[in-house]
C-alpha positions in Angstrom: 0.6 -17.6 41.6 1.0 -13.7 41.2 1.7 -12.1 37.8 5.0 -11.5 38.7 5.6 -15.2 39.8 4.1 -16.2 36.3 6.2 -14.2 34.2 9.3 -15.2 36.1 8.0 -18.9 35.8 8.1 -18.6 32.1 11.5 -17.6 31.9 11.3 -14.4 31.5 13.6 -11.6 33.2 12.8 -8.9 35.5 12.6 -6.1 33.2 10.0 -8.0 31.1 7.4 -7.9 33.8 5.8 -4.7 32.8 3.2 -6.8 30.5 1.4 -9.7 32.5 -1.2 -12.3 31.3 -4.9 -11.6 31.8 -7.4 -14.3 31.0 -9.9 -13.3 28.8 -13.4 -15.0 28.7 -14.5 -17.8 26.2 -17.8 -18.0 25.1 -19.9 -21.0 25.8 -20.8 -21.5 21.9 -18.3 -20.5 20.1 -20.3 -19.3 17.0 -22.9 -17.5 19.1 -24.0 -14.5 17.2 -21.4 -14.5 14.8 -21.6 -13.8 11.3 -21.6 -16.8 9.3 -18.8 -15.8 7.4 -16.9 -15.0 10.5 -17.4 -18.8 11.7 -16.4 -20.6 8.2 -13.5 -18.4 7.4 -11.8 -18.5 11.3 -9.8 -21.9 11.1 -6.7 -20.6 9.0 -5.1 -18.0 11.2 -3.0 -15.3 11.1 0.8 -15.8 11.5 0.6 -13.9 14.7 -1.1 -17.1 16.5 2.2 -18.7 16.3 3.5 -16.4 19.4 0.0 -17.3 21.3 -0.2 -20.9 20.5 0.7 -22.2 23.9 -1.2 -19.4 26.0 -5.0 -20.3 24.7 -7.1 -18.0 27.0 -4.9 -15.7 27.5 -3.8 -12.2 26.0 -1.4 -9.7 27.3 -1.7 -6.9 28.2 0.7 -3.7 27.7 0.9 -0.6 29.9 1.6 2.2 27.8 5.1 2.9 29.0 6.3 -0.4 27.7 4.4 0.1 24.3 6.2 3.6 23.8 9.6 2.1 24.2 8.6 -0.6 21.7 8.0 1.8 19.5 11.0 3.8 19.9 12.8 0.3 19.2 10.9 -0.2 16.1 11.2 3.0 14.7 15.0 3.0 15.3 15.4 -0.1 13.5 12.6 0.2 10.6 12.2 3.8 9.6 15.9 4.5 8.8 15.5 1.9 6.2 12.3 2.4 4.7 13.0 6.0 4.3 16.4 5.4 2.2 14.9 2.7 0.2 11.8 5.0 -0.6 13.6 8.0 -1.5 16.0 5.7 -3.8 12.9 4.4 -5.2 11.8 7.9 -6.4 15.4 9.4 -7.4 15.9 6.2 -10.0 12.8 7.5 -11.5 13.5 10.7 -11.7 17.2 10.3 -13.1 15.5 10.1 -16.6 14.1 13.6 -16.0 17.5 14.5 -15.1 19.1 12.8 -18.1 16.8 14.4 -20.8 18.5 17.9 -20.1 22.3 16.3 -19.8 22.3 15.0 -23.5 20.2 11.7 -23.0 18.1 12.4 -26.1 20.7 13.4 -28.4 23.1 10.5 -27.5 20.2 7.7 -28.4 19.0 9.7 -31.1 15.4 10.2 -29.3 12.9 12.1 -32.0 9.1 12.8 -31.8 7.4 11.4 -29.0 10.2 8.8 -28.1 11.0 10.5 -24.9 7.2 10.4 -23.7 7.2 6.6 -24.4 10.5 6.1 -22.8 9.0 7.6 -19.7 6.0 5.3 -19.7 7.3 2.2 -20.7 8.8 2.1 -16.8 4.9 1.8 -15.9 4.4 -0.9 -18.5 6.7 -3.0 -16.7 5.4 -1.7 -13.4 1.9 -2.6 -14.4 2.6 -6.1 -15.7 4.3 -7.3 -12.5 2.3 -5.5 -10.1 -0.4 -8.0 -9.0 2.3 -11.5 -9.5 4.7 -9.1 -7.5 2.0 -8.8 -4.8 1.3 -12.2 -4.7 5.1 -12.7 -4.1 5.0 -10.5 -0.9 2.0 -12.3 0.2 3.9 -16.0 0.0 7.4 -15.5 0.4 9.3 -13.9 3.0 8.9 -10.0 2.7 12.2 -8.6 3.8 13.7 -11.1 2.0 11.8 -10.7 -1.5 11.7 -7.2 -1.3 15.5 -6.8 -0.9 16.1 -9.0 -3.8 13.7 -6.6 -6.1 15.8 -3.4 -4.3 19.1 -4.7 -5.4 17.8 -6.0 -9.0 16.5 -2.5 -9.8 19.8 -1.3 -8.7 21.3 -3.5 -11.1 19.1 -2.9 -13.9 19.6 1.1 -13.5 23.1 0.5 -14.0 22.6 -1.2 -17.5 20.8 2.1 -18.6 24.4 3.7 -18.4 25.2 0.8 -21.2 22.3 2.2 -23.4 23.5 3.2 -26.7 19.6 3.3 -28.8 15.8 3.8 -28.2 15.1 0.3 -27.9 17.7 -0.6 -25.4 16.4 2.0 -23.5 13.1 0.9 -23.8 14.2 -2.6 -22.2 16.1 -1.1 -19.5 13.2 1.2 -18.3 10.2 -1.6 -18.7 12.7 -4.1 -16.3 13.2 -0.9 -13.9 9.4 -1.1 -13.5 9.2 -4.9 -13.0 11.6 -4.6 -10.0 10.6 -1.6 -8.3 6.6 -2.6 -8.3 7.6 -4.7 -5.2 8.5 -1.4 -2.9 5.5 0.6 -2.5 2.9 -2.4 -1.7 5.8 -4.1 0.6 6.1 -0.9 2.6 2.9 -0.8 3.0 2.8 -4.2 4.3 5.5 -3.2 6.8 3.7 -0.7 8.1 0.5 -2.4 8.7 2.6 -5.1 10.5 4.4 -3.1 12.8 2.5 0.2 13.7 -1.0 0.5 14.8 -3.7 2.4 13.1 -3.2 5.3 14.9 0.6 5.6 14.0 0.5 4.5 10.6 -0.6 7.8 9.0 2.4 9.5 10.3 4.8 6.7 9.4 3.7 6.5 5.8 4.1 9.7 5.4 7.6 10.3 6.9 8.8 7.3 4.6 7.2 8.7 1.2 8.2 11.9 2.3 11.9 10.7 1.3 10.7 10.9 -2.3 10.8 15.0 -1.4 14.7 14.4 -0.2 15.3 12.7 -3.3 14.3 15.2 -5.3 16.5 17.5 -3.5 19.7 15.0 -3.4 19.2 14.4 -6.8 19.0 17.5 -8.5 22.0 18.6 -6.3 24.1 15.4 -7.7 22.9 15.8 -11.2 23.6 19.4 -10.9 27.3 18.8 -9.4 27.6 16.0 -12.2 26.8 18.2 -15.0 28.9 21.3 -13.9 31.7 19.4 -13.1 31.5 17.6 -16.6 31.3 20.9 -18.1 34.1 22.6 -16.4 36.9 19.5 -16.4 35.4 17.0 -18.7 35.1 13.1 -18.0 35.5 10.0 -19.6 31.6 9.2 -20.1 28.8 11.5 -20.9 27.3 13.2 -17.5 24.0 11.4 -18.1 25.5 8.0 -17.6 27.4 9.2 -14.5 23.8 9.7 -12.8 22.5 6.6 -13.4 25.8 4.5 -12.3 26.1 6.7 -9.1 22.3 6.3 -8.4 22.2 2.4 -9.4 25.7 1.4 -7.2 24.4 3.3 -4.3 20.6 1.3 -4.5 22.6 -1.8 -4.6 24.5 -0.8 -1.5 21.3 -0.2 0.6 19.5 -3.3 -0.8 22.4 -5.4 0.5 22.1 -3.6 4.1 18.2 -4.0 3.7 18.6 -7.8 3.4 20.8 -8.2 6.6 19.0 -6.0 8.8 15.1 -6.0 8.2 13.3 -8.6 9.6 10.3 -10.4 8.1 7.8 -9.8 10.3 8.0 -9.8 14.6 9.0 -13.1 14.6 12.2 -13.4 13.4 13.5 -9.7 14.4 16.7 -10.5 15.8 17.0 -7.1 17.7 14.1 -8.1 19.8 13.9 -11.0 22.5 11.4 -13.8 22.0 9.3 -12.3 24.7 9.6 -8.7 23.2 8.4 -10.4 19.9 5.1 -11.3 21.7 5.0 -7.5 23.0 5.5 -6.3 19.5 2.7 -8.3 18.1 0.6 -8.0 20.9 0.5 -4.0 20.4 -0.9 -4.2 17.0 -3.7 -6.3 18.1 -5.9 -3.0 18.2 -5.4 -3.1 14.1 -7.9 -6.5 13.9 -5.9 -7.4 11.0 -2.5 -9.8 12.3 0.8 -9.6 10.7 0.5 -12.0 7.8 -1.0 -15.1 6.0 0.7 -16.5 3.6 -2.4 -18.8 2.0 -4.5 -17.1 -0.6 -8.1 -17.1 -0.2 -10.6 -17.1 -2.8 -13.4 -15.4 -1.2 -11.0 -12.4 -0.2 -10.3 -11.7 -3.9 -14.1 -11.9 -4.6 -14.6 -9.2 -1.7 -11.9 -7.3 -2.9 -12.9 -7.3 -6.4 -16.6 -6.3 -5.1 -15.7 -3.7 -2.7 -16.8 -0.2 -3.5 -13.9 1.1 -1.3 -11.3 -0.9 -4.0 -12.5 0.9 -7.0 -12.8 4.3 -5.2 -8.9 4.1 -4.5 -8.3 2.9 -8.0 -10.2 6.1 -9.2 -7.9 7.9 -7.4 -5.0 6.3 -8.5 -5.6 6.6 -11.7 -6.7 10.2 -11.6 -4.1 11.5 -9.7 -1.2 10.0 -11.3 -2.3 11.5 -14.7 -0.9 14.7 -13.5 2.1 12.6 -11.3 3.2 10.8 -14.8 3.8 14.2 -16.6 5.4 16.5 -13.9 7.5 13.7 -12.9 9.1 12.7 -16.3 8.9 16.8 -17.4 9.5 18.5 -14.4 13.4 19.9 -15.9 12.4 20.4 -19.2 8.8 22.4 -17.6 11.4 24.4 -15.5 13.6 25.0 -18.9 10.3 26.4 -20.4 10.1 29.0 -17.8 13.2 30.7 -19.2 15.9 28.6 -17.4 19.0 27.1 -18.8 18.8 23.0 -18.4 21.5 23.1 -15.8 19.8 25.5 -13.9 16.5 23.2 -14.0 18.5 20.6 -12.1 19.2 23.2 -9.2 15.7 25.2 -9.4 14.0 21.9 -9.1 15.2 21.0 -5.8 12.6 23.0 -3.4 9.8 21.2 -4.9 11.3 18.5 -2.6 11.2 20.6 0.3 7.7 21.5 -0.4 6.9 17.8 -0.6 8.2 17.0 3.0 6.6 19.4 4.5 3.6 18.5 3.2 3.6 14.9 3.8 4.8 14.9 7.0 2.5 17.7 8.4 -0.5 16.1 6.8 0.3 12.6 8.3 0.9 13.9 11.5 -2.3 16.3 11.9 -4.3 13.4 10.5 -3.1 10.9 13.2 -3.3 13.6 16.0 -6.8 14.4 14.8 -8.0 11.1 13.5 -8.8 12.3 10.1 -6.0 11.6 7.6 -8.7 12.0 4.5 -10.0 15.5 5.2 -6.8 16.9 6.3 -4.9 15.4 3.5 -7.1 17.1 0.8 -5.0 20.3 1.9 -2.3 19.7 -0.1 -4.2 19.1 -3.4 -6.0 22.2 -3.0 -2.2 23.8 -2.8 -1.4 22.3 -5.7 -4.3 23.2 -7.7 -3.7 26.7 -6.8 0.0 26.1 -8.2 -1.1 24.9 -11.5 -3.6 27.8 -12.1 -0.5 29.9 -11.6 1.5 28.2 -14.2 -1.5 28.2 -16.7 -2.5 32.2 -15.7 0.6 33.8 -16.0 2.6 34.8 -18.9 5.5 33.1 -20.2 7.5 36.4 -18.5 7.3 36.0 -15.4 9.4 33.2 -14.6 9.4 33.3 -10.3 5.4 33.2 -10.5 5.6 30.1 -12.7 8.6 28.5 -10.9 6.7 29.3 -7.1 3.9 27.3 -8.9 5.5 24.6 -9.8 6.9 24.4 -6.3 3.2 23.8 -4.6 2.1 21.2 -7.1 5.0 19.3 -5.3 2.1 19.3 -2.3 -0.1 17.1 -4.2 0.8 13.3 -3.3 -0.9 14.3 0.3 -3.9 12.1 -0.9 -2.3 9.6 -2.4 -0.2 8.7 0.5 -3.2 8.9 2.7 -5.3 6.3 0.6 -1.9 4.6 0.6 -1.5 4.5 4.6 -5.3 3.3 4.8 -4.9 0.6 2.3 -2.4 -0.7 5.6 -5.2 0.5 7.9 -8.6 0.1 6.4 -8.3 -3.3 4.2 -7.8 -6.7 6.4 -7.2 -9.7 5.3 -3.7 -10.5 3.7 -5.1 -11.7 0.5 -7.6 -8.6 0.2 -4.8 -6.7 1.3 -2.5 -7.3 -1.5 -5.1 -7.8 -3.8 -6.3 -3.9 -3.3 -2.9 -2.6 -3.3 -2.1 -4.2 -6.4 -5.7 -2.8 -8.1 -4.5 0.7 -6.7 -1.0 0.5 -8.1 -2.0 -0.9 -11.4 -4.2 2.0 -11.4 -1.1 4.5 -10.2 0.9 2.6 -13.5 -2.1 3.0 -15.9 -2.1 7.3 -14.7 1.3 7.6 -15.2 1.2 5.9 -18.5 -1.3 8.4 -19.8 0.3 11.2 -18.2 3.6 11.7 -20.0 1.6 11.4 -23.6 -0.5 14.9 -22.3 3.0 16.8 -22.7 3.2 17.0 -26.3 6.0 18.6 -28.6 3.9 20.4 -30.3 2.2 22.0 -27.4 5.8 23.9 -26.4 6.7 25.6 -24.5 3.8 26.2 -22.6 2.0 22.5 -22.5 -1.4 24.3 -21.7 -3.6 21.4 -22.5 -1.4 19.2 -19.9 -1.6 21.9 -17.5 -5.7 22.1 -17.9 -5.9 18.1 -17.8 -3.8 18.4 -14.5 -6.1 20.6 -13.0 -9.5 18.7 -14.2 -7.8 15.5 -12.8 -7.3 16.7 -9.4 -10.6 18.4 -9.2 -12.0 14.9 -9.7 -9.9 13.4 -7.1 -11.3 15.9 -4.5 -14.8 14.2 -5.4 -13.8 11.1 -5.0 -12.0 11.6 -1.7 -15.4 13.0 -0.3 -16.8 9.6 -1.2 -14.7 7.7 0.5 -14.8 9.5 3.7 -18.7 9.2 3.6 -18.7 5.7 2.9 -16.4 4.6 5.6 -18.5 6.7 7.9 -21.4 4.7 7.0 -19.7 1.4 7.3 -18.5 2.0 11.0 -22.2 3.0 11.8 -23.5 -0.3 10.1 -20.8 -2.0 12.5 -21.4 -0.4 15.6 -25.1 -1.6 15.2 -24.2 -4.8 14.8 -22.0 -5.1 17.8 -24.7 -3.7 20.0 -27.2 -6.3 19.3 -28.0 -8.4 22.4 -26.2 -11.7 22.9 -23.2 -10.4 20.5 -19.9 -12.3 21.4 -16.6 -12.0 19.9 -14.1 -14.9 19.0 -11.3 -15.8 21.0 -8.1 -14.3 19.4 -10.9 -12.9 16.6 -7.5 -10.3 15.8 -5.5 -13.1 14.4 -7.9 -15.4 12.3 -7.3 -13.2 9.0 -10.9 -12.0 8.8 -11.2 -9.1 6.1 -12.6 -5.6 7.1 -16.0 -6.4 6.1 -16.2 -9.8 7.7 -15.0 -8.9 11.0 -17.6 -6.9 13.3 -15.0 -5.5 15.1 -13.0 -3.7 12.5 -13.5 0.4 12.5 -12.8 2.3 9.7 -10.4 5.1 10.1 -11.1 8.3 8.2 
């Protein structure tokens, strides 16, 4: 029977004959020349195996045209939702910074370092719930649990408008962190499920870049609200309006996410059964499948003993000390340059444009030249130069110091690259969610420390905080170089193992939920 006849016999229409079945040779001895761990851990397979259970000994071969068509459809259905939700995720965090120059501090009687702790409390909630939420992301339907968290954080954000004192605001900020903890690791899992390694850096860069769009949008909205209330008055304080607008918008978009986002390829309603299998087949090259809901103790242990895990964690901790300070104090920092609180809302927006350009360009070039790590350091170097300008220029040079602030907004490029590498370079779903949790717990710790470096006694220059930021970013550059070297070293070891005489690859080894270290076929992206 020909390939076309075979496709028709299985009930697939003519348009779906571009991808056909090709037999894959099966080794006589299933465990011949395989590491012991691969043989031992190959019996609890990935969700992707469900699509291939009736076709043992066969695999799909995709031609480039079909793969590109699938990619366009995946981008069309997934990326708008991921981008908008992630933009709201950042906007909801920065509303506190806008509110701080719109009357919040006076209305709820913040004194001393109350604002610093209010900024940090979000990350205490995030930190406390990060590992449990990663386990739930693995165990529960991914899109449905993510949607629940989005809707709940919108509701909690609306509650911020009802706070009347410091203790009430602390409670709201804590639970806001709890529900937002699922977003970043969840989106890394979505990217890992749907995109090949060569596509992931660009996609993560695009949806993370909506932090920049959110900064522009949020600044304009906050400025419009502040100016409108000043000119025409309002029944409630302008900072309360900011929380209500962003919270209600988040709830609405969360509902759309619940309706339209699939948990994985197997329940994507906008794909036919045949296309679902093709969508899974196109990510076979990732060597990590689309999901496994079972907790595996050996993968947890491997995650805790893997040097890459702690290199990622060190970066997240060290890089997010600056992030925690700048994110929560950027409006006040701009005021310290000599601008009014209202102007600070407007003048903060160009920083978002810098972030957008830096993230998208580094993501694209990193995938194009297969070197995400080294290319991403360019954004961090630009940010260091920007902070040096802020420290070195006199207070009278408002424009130069403001330009320095804009340059600091290129700093997330490496953080986003490492996030994409958790999707790309960490295999085994228990291991992946564990590494993501450790990475983001470290992110929380950095963001808790960051606001504490901006002490009231250091106003208006905040020089100690600014020097701390420069030192942290330099340490981060050294960490990136270590990660680059370690991945190259591991790839050489794996290539040498595969070159041994008699080496045999298991049938559908890509779908066995093996970790990156267990699987000899796994190649680390740089």
